[in-house]
C-alpha positions as CSV (number, residue, x, y, z in Angstrom):
1,M,-65.8,-35.3,-69.8
2,N,-68.8,-35.8,-67.6
3,L,-71.4,-38.5,-67.8
4,H,-74.8,-38.2,-66.1
5,V,-76.6,-41.4,-64.9
6,Q,-80.1,-41.4,-63.5
7,T,-80.7,-44.1,-61.0
8,T,-84.2,-45.5,-60.3
9,K,-84.0,-47.2,-56.9
10,R,-82.9,-46.4,-53.4
11,K,-80.1,-48.9,-53.7
12,E,-79.0,-50.5,-57.0
13,I,-76.1,-51.5,-59.1
14,V,-76.0,-49.9,-62.6
15,D,-73.8,-51.2,-65.4
16,I,-72.2,-48.2,-66.9
17,T,-69.6,-50.0,-69.1
18,R,-71.2,-49.2,-72.4
19,L,-71.7,-45.5,-71.4
20,V,-68.0,-45.2,-70.4
21,E,-66.9,-46.8,-73.6
22,E,-69.0,-44.3,-75.6
23,E,-67.4,-41.4,-73.8
24,I,-63.9,-42.9,-74.5
25,L,-64.8,-43.0,-78.2
26,K,-66.0,-39.4,-78.2
27,M,-62.7,-38.4,-76.5
28,G,-60.7,-40.2,-79.1
29,A,-58.7,-42.0,-76.4
30,S,-56.7,-45.0,-77.9
31,D,-54.2,-46.6,-75.5
32,G,-53.5,-45.8,-71.9
33,A,-55.7,-45.6,-68.8
34,C,-59.1,-44.2,-68.0
35,L,-60.1,-42.9,-64.6
36,V,-63.8,-43.0,-63.9
37,F,-64.9,-41.0,-60.8
38,V,-68.3,-40.5,-59.3
39,K,-68.8,-37.0,-57.8
40,H,-71.0,-38.0,-54.9
41,T,-70.6,-39.2,-51.3
42,T,-73.5,-41.7,-51.3
43,A,-72.5,-43.6,-54.5
44,A,-69.5,-45.6,-55.5
45,L,-67.8,-47.2,-58.5
46,T,-66.3,-50.7,-58.8
47,T,-66.1,-53.6,-61.2
48,A,-68.3,-56.6,-61.0
49,D,-69.5,-59.8,-62.6
50,L,-73.2,-59.2,-63.2
51,D,-74.6,-62.7,-63.5
52,P,-78.3,-62.6,-62.6
53,G,-78.8,-61.8,-58.9
54,T,-75.2,-60.8,-58.3
55,D,-76.2,-57.1,-58.0
56,L,-78.7,-58.0,-55.2
57,D,-76.2,-60.2,-53.5
58,M,-73.7,-57.3,-53.5
59,L,-76.3,-54.9,-52.1
60,D,-77.2,-57.4,-49.3
61,A,-73.6,-57.9,-48.4
62,F,-72.9,-54.1,-48.3
63,D,-75.8,-53.7,-45.9
64,L,-74.3,-56.3,-43.6
65,I,-70.8,-54.8,-43.6
66,V,-71.9,-51.4,-42.1
67,P,-73.1,-51.7,-38.5
68,K,-76.4,-50.3,-37.3
69,L,-75.3,-47.6,-34.9
70,A,-76.7,-44.3,-33.5
71,Y,-74.9,-42.1,-36.0
72,R,-74.3,-38.4,-35.3
73,H,-74.3,-36.9,-38.8
74,P,-76.2,-33.6,-38.4
75,H,-77.6,-33.5,-41.9
76,N,-79.3,-36.9,-42.0
77,P,-78.1,-39.7,-39.6
78,A,-80.2,-42.3,-41.6
79,H,-77.8,-42.2,-44.5
80,V,-74.5,-42.3,-42.7
81,P,-74.2,-46.0,-43.6
82,D,-74.4,-44.9,-47.2
83,H,-71.5,-42.5,-46.7
84,I,-69.5,-45.2,-45.0
85,M,-70.1,-47.8,-47.7
86,S,-69.3,-45.3,-50.4
87,S,-66.0,-44.7,-48.7
88,I,-65.3,-48.4,-48.4
89,I,-66.1,-49.2,-52.0
90,G,-64.5,-46.0,-53.3
91,P,-65.4,-43.2,-55.7
92,S,-63.3,-44.4,-58.7
93,V,-62.0,-47.1,-60.9
94,S,-59.0,-46.9,-63.2
95,V,-59.1,-49.2,-66.2
96,P,-56.6,-49.8,-69.0
97,V,-57.7,-48.7,-72.4
98,R,-56.5,-50.4,-75.6
99,K,-57.6,-49.4,-79.1
100,G,-60.3,-47.2,-77.6
101,K,-61.9,-49.9,-75.5
102,L,-61.8,-50.8,-71.9
103,E,-59.5,-53.7,-71.1
104,L,-61.8,-55.6,-68.8
105,G,-61.8,-59.2,-67.9
106,T,-64.2,-61.6,-69.6
107,W,-67.0,-61.0,-67.0
108,Q,-66.0,-57.6,-65.6
109,R,-68.3,-54.6,-66.0
110,V,-67.8,-51.1,-64.6
111,V,-70.7,-50.5,-62.2
112,L,-72.2,-47.5,-60.3
113,V,-73.3,-48.5,-56.8
114,E,-76.2,-46.3,-55.9
115,L,-76.6,-46.2,-52.1
116,D,-79.1,-43.3,-51.6
117,G,-81.2,-42.9,-54.7
118,P,-82.9,-42.5,-56.9
119,R,-80.8,-39.6,-58.1
120,E,-78.9,-38.2,-61.1
121,R,-75.3,-39.0,-60.6
122,E,-72.4,-37.2,-62.2
123,I,-69.4,-39.2,-63.3
124,A,-66.1,-37.7,-64.5
125,I,-64.1,-39.6,-67.1
126,I,-60.5,-38.8,-67.8
127,C,-58.4,-40.8,-70.3
């Protein structure tokens, strides 16, 4: 099943937990595991605690991790850091499912990390 998420900013963290759980219900998945995979090279998926401001803290930290270099990417050197950060964070998360719901920790949310938006992002969900 594929989910489409429209981002609204150049860089942002989008909580997709509810959307993923809605897709799990549509699939009728009960117990097992769910793989959530973003089909793009300038976006990523992870889990996060989204207390107010945490999303901005994460984005600031990501910017500091990737060095400012003279990148050689022929298509668009300016977004090479976005490709690198996407690779570091990763394109997927795997989450246990119990009774049709994601088995997340108390504060955990499944989040899309937009690194080169705004764009419509396609996310595959397999349970």
